[in-house]
N, C-alpha and C positions, 0 to 999 in steps of 0.2 A: 743511968750515970757511967761513963765511959772510962775505967783504969787502964793505964799503960806503965809496966813493971820491965824496966830492963834490966838485962844482966850478962855479965859474959866480959865486962871490961877489966883494966889490969896494966900493970908494967910489963913490957916484951920488948926485944932488944931490936936494932932496924934490922927489916929484913925477915922477922918473925910472923906469926901470923894469930887472929883472934877473930872469934866467932861471936858476937852480939847478939843476943834476943830478948825480942821484945813480947810479954804476954798481954793482949787483950781482953779485958771482959768486961761485959755491959752492951757490946753489940749484939743486934739481935739477929743479923746475917751475914756471908761472909762478901758481901756487895760494896766494900769499903776501902779504899786508898790507904793505904798504910806508909808513913816516908822516914827515913831516916836524917836526923841535921846535926850539925856538930857546931860547937864554941869553942873556939881557940882563946887562950888567954888574953886579954885587949881586943879581938876582933868579934865582928857581926857573926850572927848564928847565920849559918850556910844549910842550905840543902845539899844532901850527899847522894842519897837514894830515896826512890820512890816504887809503889808495886801497886797497881792497880786491882781492882775486886776480881780481874781474871786472870790474872798473872804477868801480866805486861808490865816489864822493868824497867826503869833510865835511871843511868849514873849520870848527877850532874858535873862535877868538878873534873876540868880534863885532867889536874893531877893524879885522881884516883880511878881513873878508868884504864881497866884491864888489869886492876888489884883487887878492886873491891865488887862485891856482888850482891844482888838483894835478892831475897826469896820469901816464900809464908807456907805454913801449913794450916790448912785453917781448920782441919781435924784438933788443932792443939790452938787455935786462937792464937798464933804465934808466927813473927816476923823475923828473920834473921837478918843480920848485918856480914858476910864472909868478908874478912879484911886480909889479905896476904902483900908479901913486902912491904911492909910497913916501915914508913919514913918518920923521919921525927918532927916532919911538918902535920903529921898525922895526929899529934898529940892534942885533945883536944876533949871537954866531956860532948858525949852522944848521947841526943835525944830520939824516943819514937814520939811518932805525930801521928794523931788522926783526926782530920777537922780541926777543932779547938781545943781537944785535948792532947796531954805531953806527959810523958814520963817524967822521972825527978832526974834524969840521966845519968850516963855511966862514965866514967873515968877512965882515958885511953891515955897510956904515958907508952912513948917509944924515945928509949935510951938506950945508951950502950953504959 
């Protein structure tokens, strides 16, 4: 059974940075895609970033390109989402996803 546990969220001022982590357990090898989604209040959950088993990554929303990056450390079974120059519109619950499995989410609040 796959389990995903996110951490690293919190309150940050506009322009600040956060790095989210997601530890994945129950996966038998490193050849799997990992994703970060986010859901802001009153909005649909959206895909933010994805990384393949070979490390090919893609940032999806245009408004975070150049500010967010995704990486993985298979030795630690961990995927990261580095978020820089955060904006108030980035406020959301951020979720780690692998196939049909989801983490519990971590709250990111960007506010002055």
